[in-house]
Each structure stands twice: as C-alpha cells, then as structure tokens.
C-alpha positions in Angstrom: 14.7 100.7 -121.0 16.8 103.3 -122.7 20.2 102.8 -124.3 21.7 104.8 -121.4 20.3 102.7 -118.6 21.1 99.5 -120.5 24.8 100.8 -120.8 25.0 101.3 -117.0 23.6 98.0 -116.6 26.5 96.4 -118.5 29.0 97.8 -116.2 27.4 96.2 -113.3 26.2 92.8 -114.9 27.1 92.1 -118.5 30.1 89.8 -119.2 33.5 91.4 -120.2 33.6 90.2 -123.8 30.2 91.5 -124.9 31.6 94.7 -126.6 34.0 92.6 -128.7 31.3 90.1 -129.6 29.0 92.9 -130.7 31.7 94.2 -133.2 32.4 90.6 -134.4 28.4 90.2 -135.0 28.4 93.5 -136.9 31.4 92.5 -139.2 30.5 88.9 -140.0 26.8 88.6 -139.6 25.7 92.2 -140.3 24.1 92.4 -137.0 23.5 95.7 -135.2 23.4 95.0 -131.5 24.7 96.8 -128.4 27.0 95.0 -126.0 24.4 95.0 -123.1 22.0 92.9 -125.3 24.6 89.9 -125.4 24.4 87.4 -122.4 27.4 85.1 -122.2 27.1 81.6 -120.4 28.9 78.3 -120.1 27.1 76.4 -122.8 23.8 77.1 -124.8 22.0 74.5 -122.3 22.5 76.9 -119.5 21.6 79.9 -121.7 18.4 78.0 -122.8 17.5 77.3 -118.9 17.9 81.0 -118.5 15.8 81.9 -121.6 12.8 79.6 -120.3 12.9 81.4 -117.0 12.8 84.7 -118.8 10.0 84.0 -121.3 8.0 81.9 -118.8 7.1 78.1 -118.6 3.4 79.0 -119.5 4.4 79.5 -122.9 4.3 76.5 -125.5 7.7 76.0 -127.1 8.6 73.8 -130.1 11.1 71.1 -130.8 12.0 70.3 -134.4 11.3 66.9 -135.8 13.8 65.5 -136.6 16.0 67.5 -134.2 18.6 67.8 -131.6 17.2 65.6 -128.7 18.7 67.6 -126.0 16.4 70.5 -126.8 13.4 68.6 -125.6 15.3 67.4 -122.4 16.0 70.9 -121.6 12.2 71.9 -121.9 11.1 68.9 -120.0 13.6 69.3 -117.2 12.7 72.9 -116.7 8.8 71.9 -116.8 8.2 73.8 -119.8 5.4 72.8 -122.3 6.3 71.8 -125.7 5.3 70.3 -129.1 7.1 68.5 -132.0 7.1 70.4 -135.3 7.6 68.8 -138.6 10.7 69.9 -140.6 10.0 70.1 -144.3 12.6 70.5 -147.2 12.8 74.2 -146.5 12.4 74.3 -142.7 9.6 74.2 -140.1 5.9 74.1 -141.2 4.5 77.4 -140.3 0.9 76.2 -140.5 1.7 73.6 -137.9 3.1 76.4 -135.5 -0.4 78.1 -135.8 -2.4 74.8 -135.3 -0.4 73.7 -132.3 -0.5 77.4 -130.9 3.3 77.6 -130.5 4.6 80.6 -129.0 8.3 80.0 -129.3 10.2 78.0 -132.0 13.8 76.9 -131.6 15.3 76.6 -135.1 18.7 76.7 -136.9 18.2 78.4 -140.2 21.9 78.4 -141.3 22.4 74.6 -141.0 19.7 72.6 -139.6 20.6 69.3 -137.5 20.5 66.6 -138.4 19.0 67.2 -142.0 21.6 69.8 -143.2 18.9 72.0 -144.5 19.8 75.7 -145.1 16.6 77.7 -144.7 15.8 79.8 -147.9 15.3 83.5 -147.5 11.4 83.1 -148.3 10.9 80.7 -145.4 12.8 83.2 -143.1 10.5 85.9 -144.0 7.4 83.7 -143.7 8.6 82.9 -140.0 9.3 86.4 -139.2 5.7 87.1 -140.5 4.4 84.5 -138.1 6.2 85.8 -135.0 4.7 89.2 -135.3 1.1 88.1 -135.1 1.0 87.9 -131.3 2.9 89.7 -128.6 4.0 86.6 -126.7 5.8 84.8 -129.9 9.6 84.6 -130.2 12.0 82.9 -132.5 15.2 81.3 -131.0 17.8 81.5 -133.7 20.5 78.8 -133.1 23.5 79.3 -135.3 25.6 76.6 -133.7 28.0 76.2 -136.7 27.1 79.1 -138.9 30.9 80.0 -139.3 31.6 76.9 -141.1 29.5 77.3 -144.3 31.8 75.7 -147.0 30.2 76.8 -150.2 28.2 79.9 -151.4 27.6 83.1 -149.5 25.8 82.9 -146.2 22.2 83.9 -146.0 21.4 86.7 -143.6 20.6 85.6 -140.2 17.0 85.9 -139.0 18.2 88.6 -136.4 19.7 90.7 -139.0 16.4 91.2 -140.8 14.0 91.1 -137.9 12.4 94.6 -137.5 10.1 93.7 -134.8 12.5 92.8 -131.9 11.3 89.0 -131.8 14.4 87.0 -132.7 16.7 85.7 -130.0 20.2 84.8 -131.4 22.2 82.1 -130.0 25.7 80.8 -130.9 28.7 79.0 -129.4 32.4 78.8 -129.7 32.5 74.9 -129.1 32.4 74.1 -132.9 34.9 76.7 -134.0 37.4 76.5 -131.0 36.9 73.2 -129.3 34.4 71.2 -127.5 35.8 71.8 -124.1 35.6 75.7 -124.6 32.4 76.2 -122.9 31.6 79.8 -124.1 28.2 80.6 -125.6 26.2 83.6 -126.0 22.7 84.8 -126.7 21.5 88.3 -128.2 18.3 89.4 -126.7 15.9 92.0 -128.2 15.9 95.2 -126.3 12.6 94.5 -124.4 13.9 91.1 -123.3 17.3 92.6 -122.3 15.5 95.1 -120.1 13.6 92.2 -118.5 16.8 90.1 -117.9 18.6 92.9 -116.1 15.5 93.5 -114.2 14.7 89.8 -113.2 17.6 87.6 -113.7 20.8 89.7 -113.3 21.4 88.2 -110.0 22.7 85.2 -111.8 26.5 85.5 -111.8 28.2 84.9 -115.4 29.3 81.2 -115.6 32.3 82.0 -117.8 35.2 83.5 -115.9 36.5 87.1 -116.8 40.0 85.5 -117.7 38.4 83.4 -120.4 36.3 86.0 -121.7 39.1 88.5 -122.0 41.3 85.9 -123.5 38.9 85.0 -126.2 38.0 88.9 -126.8 41.7 89.7 -127.3 41.9 86.5 -129.8 39.1 88.0 -131.7 40.1 91.8 -131.4 43.5 90.9 -132.9 42.0 89.4 -136.1 43.4 85.9 -135.1 39.8 84.4 -134.7 39.2 85.5 -138.4 42.3 84.0 -139.6 41.5 80.8 -137.6 38.0 80.4 -138.9 39.4 80.9 -142.5 41.9 78.1 -141.8 39.2 75.9 -140.2 37.0 76.3 -143.4 39.6 75.4 -145.6 40.5 72.2 -143.4 37.0 71.0 -143.4 36.5 71.6 -147.0 39.5 69.7 -148.0 38.5 67.1 -145.7 35.0 66.7 -146.8 36.2 66.6 -150.5 38.6 63.8 -149.6 35.6 61.9 -148.0 33.4 62.5 -150.9 36.1 61.4 -153.4 36.4 58.2 -151.8 32.8 57.5 -151.5 31.8 58.8 -155.0 33.8 56.4 -157.2 33.7 52.8 -158.4 30.6 50.7 -157.4 29.7 52.7 -154.4 28.8 55.7 -156.5 25.9 53.8 -157.9 24.8 52.7 -154.4 24.6 56.0 -152.5 23.4 59.6 -152.8 25.0 62.6 -151.1 22.8 65.3 -149.6 23.3 68.6 -147.9 27.1 68.7 -148.1 27.6 72.5 -148.4 27.3 73.7 -144.8 28.7 72.7 -141.4 30.7 69.4 -140.6 28.3 66.9 -141.7 26.3 65.7 -144.7 23.5 62.9 -145.4 24.3 59.8 -147.2 21.3 57.7 -148.7 22.1 54.1 -149.1 20.4 52.0 -151.9 20.2 48.5 -150.1 17.7 45.8 -150.0 18.4 45.5 -146.3 16.5 47.0 -143.5 18.1 49.8 -141.6 18.6 47.7 -138.5 20.3 44.9 -140.5 22.4 47.5 -142.5 23.5 49.1 -139.3 24.4 45.6 -137.7 26.5 44.6 -140.6 28.4 47.9 -140.6 28.8 47.6 -136.8 30.4 44.2 -137.3 32.9 45.6 -139.6 33.9 48.1 -137.0 32.0 51.3 -138.5 29.4 53.0 -136.5 26.8 55.1 -138.2 24.2 57.5 -137.1 20.8 57.1 -138.8 18.7 60.1 -139.7 15.8 58.3 -138.5 17.0 58.0 -134.9 16.6 61.9 -134.7 12.8 61.5 -135.5 10.2 61.6 -132.6 7.5 59.7 -134.6 7.8 56.1 -135.7 5.9 57.0 -139.0 8.8 59.4 -140.1 11.5 57.0 -139.1 10.3 54.3 -141.7 10.0 57.0 -144.4 13.7 58.0 -143.9 15.3 54.6 -143.5 18.7 54.1 -144.9 19.8 57.9 -144.6 22.8 58.3 -142.4 24.2 61.3 -140.7 27.9 61.5 -141.7 29.8 63.8 -139.1 33.3 64.2 -140.4 34.9 66.7 -137.8 36.7 63.9 -136.0 36.9 61.4 -138.8 40.2 59.8 -140.0 40.3 60.3 -143.7 43.0 57.6 -144.1 39.9 55.2 -143.1 37.5 56.4 -145.6 38.4 54.2 -148.4 38.0 51.2 -145.9 34.6 52.5 -145.0 33.6 52.9 -148.8 34.8 49.3 -149.6 32.7 47.9 -146.6 29.6 49.7 -147.7 29.8 48.4 -151.1 30.2 44.9 -149.8 27.1 45.0 -147.7 24.2 43.4 -149.5 
C-alpha cells in the first residue's frame, strides 16, 4: 500500500493520537514511522490478540523461559501454537529458534522480565539476521518499560535498526502513567499495516478519542517528557535507598544484586543453606512476600538452577520498611 493510500486509511480507521505518538517515537527512540503504522488499543493483551489474528494461528510463536506467564496464556486462549525458548545471559538462544522452527519471537530487548537482562547490540543484530531468513518470520519487540532506564544510554530499539520490515514494536503507558491507564500501541511494518487495514480495520479502537486527545496534548506540550524525567529521578532515588539499606552490615555478605540499571526491579541472590521453599516460608512468617525467579521458569530443571534468586519489584515498595526487610533477611538461617 502506498503512503498516500495509508494516509487516507488513517482518517477513517487510525486512532486520534497516532501522529503525536509517531513524533514521540522519532524524538525519543529514533524511530521513523508514519501515524498510519500505529495501532492503539486498551492494553497489550488486546493488541496481542489482534496481532495473532493478523499473522495467523498457523505460525509458531515463542514464549521466553523464564518470562511473563501471560504471553503463553494469550497464545493458548487464541489457539496459537507456541514453544518455550531459553533465555541466556544476553537474550534468547537463536539456535533454538531455528531448531524449533519458530516463526514469531516475542522479546523485550530493553529490559527483559523477570531477569532484567538488557540485550546487547550484537544479539540484536543476530536476531535481525535470523528474522530475514524466511518470509513468515517476525519479531515482536515489547518495550513495556523502556522509558525507565536509570543508568547509561539506551541501546537502539530493534525497530529503529530493522531494514527488512520484520519488527513489530509494542509499548504501553501503564508503567509511565499508571496501571489504570489502559493505553498501549503497536507499530506495524508497512506490509502488515496494509493487511491490518484491509482485514481487521472493522474493529473499533478500544481507547476513546477523549483519552487519546488528552494524552496527545500531554505529550505535545512537553509535559510527558518532564514527567518521565521526574519519574526516572524518583525511581533512581528509591532504588538507591533500597540498595543502601541492603548493601551494608552483615547482609552485604549474604546477598548479590543483579541487573539493577533498568526498569523498576532488580534481582537479589541470597546465600543461604535453606531451600527456596524454606526461605520463602520464613520470610512470609515475618510478613515479607518475595517473588522467586524460579517461579517464572516453565521447566523444573531450570527452577532448581536458579534457586534463591528473587525478583525485587520496588515500584510500590515503602522505602521506610526496607531496613526491616534487610534485618529479617540477615536473621533467616
């Protein structure tokens, strides 16, 4: 579809805020996209269901192991075929994508959940090489909290360095505004955008024009950028306070902090003779609920390997209670 035809399609079907989103992506992620490539919806779950309809259930999708459990649930509910792919220290194992004949990989290069891995540029180009080998391969790049990188410069998105039109970019405002703001969006390559308007444009946008125009004005005025900067400073100070409470005294010798530079969670490895189940039970008895990294693994073999590593999400944590938490961890033997 030509740019002119796509431009006329946006008037009839594309959401109201698309043009502002396109400007934002250019300014902050160096992504050159047209408004008509942007599809807005109420949550990434809804957009994922549209995407499966668009790409087809006959393709084989991948789910990261460890990863966000809801992705597998979405594929299962839509009747799509999927396989688990192991996540290595730098991201998904490309050889396994080939072995399992995966067509569509869902990944979070900017900040993987739950491991916190930031995919290096070398792995990103390796994935872009993989996706070009056959016509029916695609990468879904989920940047759910890319704006919240706390240290260092962000690595370019896969979409911004993709020259083959094979990357589908997804993002949400739930992490940067609030969880009740159900506004997410995906950027489709031109070929898929054409197919979307031809086959699925009968779906009404699930985000009202009022909400879209309000968010667009917030972004266009520069207020969103100021908000993001304040949010980064807030989370950085919060993370530093938590780490300060944890990395002192006896506890410093019992734990190791991992992947703390991006997003609003980090990993904490605890050196203890207790089994993970015993450690969790003892912490729970003291009023502290921890999320084990092993619980995000599909295979029991991996669960054992990563025992006593915990996902520390601090977005809603009360910093005043962190000294108590640190004290309780030191007392658990």
